[in-house]
C-alpha positions, 0 to 999 in steps of 0.5 A, a space after each residue: 387208706 395207704 400202706 407204706 412198707 418202705 421202713 420194713 413195717 406197715 403204717 397207715 396214713 391219714 384218711 383222704 378227704 373227699 372235700 377240699 380243705 376250703 369246703 370242710 374248714 367250717 366243720 373241722 375240729 381245729 376251726 372250732 377250737 380256734 374260734 373258741 380260743 378267740 371267744 375266750 380271749 376277750 374275757 380272759 384279756 379283760 380280767 388280765 388287763 384290769 389286774 395289770 393296770 390296777 396293781 401296777 398303777 397302785 404299786 407305782 403310786 406307792 413307790 414313795 413308800 415301802 409298800 410299792 415294792 411288794 405291791 409291784 412284786 405281787 402284780 408281776 407274780 399275778 401276771 406270771 400266773 395268768 401266763 401259765 393259764 395262757 400257755 395252757 389255753 394255747 396248748 389245749 386249743 391251738 396246739 401250741 407248745 410254749 416252754 415256761 419262761 426262765 425261773 426266778 434266780 434267788 440268790 438267798 431265801 426270803 421275801 426280800 430276795 423274792 421281791 427283788 428277783 421278781 422285779 429284776 426278771 425280764 420274763 415278769 415284765 414281758 408278761 406285763 407287756 403281754 397283758 397290755 398288748 393282748 387286750 386291744 388285740 383280743 377286742 379286735 379279733 373277737 369283734 372281727 371273728 364274731 361279726 364274720 361268723 354270725 354274718 356268714 351263717 346268718 346270710 347262708 341260712 337266710 332262705 330258711 328264715 326270711 319269712 319272719 319279716 313279712 310274717 311279723 314285721 310287715 316287711 318283705 325281708 332284710 332292708 338293704 336301703 331305705 329313706 323317706 321315699 324309697 326302700 330296697 328289700 331282699 325279698 325275691 328269689 334271686 336276691 335271696 339266692 345271692 344273699 345265701 351265696 354271699 353268706 356261703 363265701 363268708 362262712 368258708 372264709 371265716 375259719 381262715 380269717 380266724 386262723 390268721 388271727 390266732 396265728 398272731 395270738 400264737 406269736 404273742 404267746 410264744 414271744 412274750 410268755 415263753 423263754 427269751 432267746 437269750 435265756 434259751 441260748 444260756 440254757 443251750 450253752 449250759 447244756 453244751 458246757 456239760 457235754 464238753 466237761 463230760 467229754 473231757 472227763 471221758 477222755 482223761 479216763 481213757 488216757 489214764 486207762 491206756 497208760 495204766 493198762 498199756 505203757 505203764 504195765 509194760 514199763 513195770 514188766 521191763 523194770 522187773 526183767 532188767 532186775 532179773 537180768 542184772 542178777 543173772 549177769 554174772 552167773 549166766 551172761 548168755 541168759 542175761 543178754 537174752 533177757 536184755 534183748 527181750 527188754 529192748 523189744 518191750 521198750 520199743 513196744 512201750 514207745 510205740 504205745 506212747 506215740 499212739 497215745 500222744 497221737 490220740 491226744 493231739 498229733 504233732 503233725 496236726 500242729 505242725 502241718 495242719 489238717 491235710 497232712 494229719 488226715 492223710 496220716 490217719 487215712 494211711 492207717 485205715 484198712 480200706 483205700 481212702 482218698 483225702 481232699 482238703 481245700 482250705 484257704 487258711 487253717 481254722 482255730 486249733 480247737 476247731 482243727 482238733 475237733 475236725 481231726 478227731 471227727 474224721 479219725 473216728 469216722 475212718 475207724 468206724 469204716 475200718 471196723 464196721 462198714 465192710 467197704 472197699 473204698 472211702 473218701 474224705 472231703 474237707 472244705 470251707 463254705 462261708 463261715 462253716 467248716 464242712 467235713 464229708 466222709 463217704 464209703 461204699 460199705 453195707 450202710 445202716 449207720 444210725 446216730 440215734 442208736 446211742 453208738 459212737 456217732 451219737 457221741 460225735 454228734 454231741 461233741 459237735 453240738 457243743 461247739 455249735 456244730 452239726 452231724 448228718 448221717 445218710 446211710 441207707 441199708 446196702 450203702 453207700 454211707 455219707 456222713 457230713 459234719 459242720 463246724 463253725 469256722 473260727 480262724 
């Protein structure tokens, strides 16, 4: 047993096997499950192939009448039902996790809408293709696996049962060659030993051969019975769109809160102070002058808050001069010295430029508030078709995006535009955060 204290707690690793993988493979549970999968594939594929060929051919033949459409729809529905069984079989015996294909998109309820959606579904026709391809492959894999398994164990155990031939058939052993004048039998100790060694080689090789066969089965299940790459991409884009909408709504709420609690409140107080100063102007000019002076200070503060708010929405320096100047301005407001290096051949698209700016700004704010660093650096460059941002500091470390902190929000925002956030922050530091964005010129 090996005990690991690297993460602050003890974990037990897998027990070390004394036998190498090649020798213990025939006796492993995984090998038995894979062999069982191959054995089951033939009867399941036979039933699925018979169902598919019969119902699809019947439906195609009946297309000249109205009956062809419901028969074809029922055929596709049956294939999808078999797909559920096949995914469950692959999950249970091969440990292969395959997501369900995209569901039917019904524009309106009713049998006609269901049949139309079933016939238009690409996933349904992929199930049909799986039934047609799986059957010949199941016959081949079943034949190969059973032949190698039976021959391997039969030859390996030949020294235990070769006596059957002289006792019951009158022959010396397995006949290797024979014609009308000459016959060769495996009957002496040397030949029996060589036969057992050949059986040992076949027995040890069979699990790996079966594993190769089931790998092809896994590719068929994943490629034809799972979601298509296009549908998976659509789901991902829908999720990203939700993140973008939520982020935009959160930004609007933040702007509204900052306006209501900050500049708006100051302007209301300013209006009240000016009204009081107007009333005091004739009675007590000196007090009125002091109140106007205080109101002037309030105006300056409100203007500064509005500038900060506008900078948080989209700074003018970013639009006018690009990332280099904008990030330098952000770095100058950080509480620790920051070195900024921007090496870009051209400016990226405004949307990407804005996300890059706010990502670095948020990271520098985290450094100011939480890192305890003495210095930091920002490196921005282009690598092929990616915009790379790297922010490092020599603080205490321990940052973790999986804890639901601001880093998690940054990761979600970057993911919405096919970006990536990587955090390397061991306890004690240093911390390095790398953000990748797609380059869109």
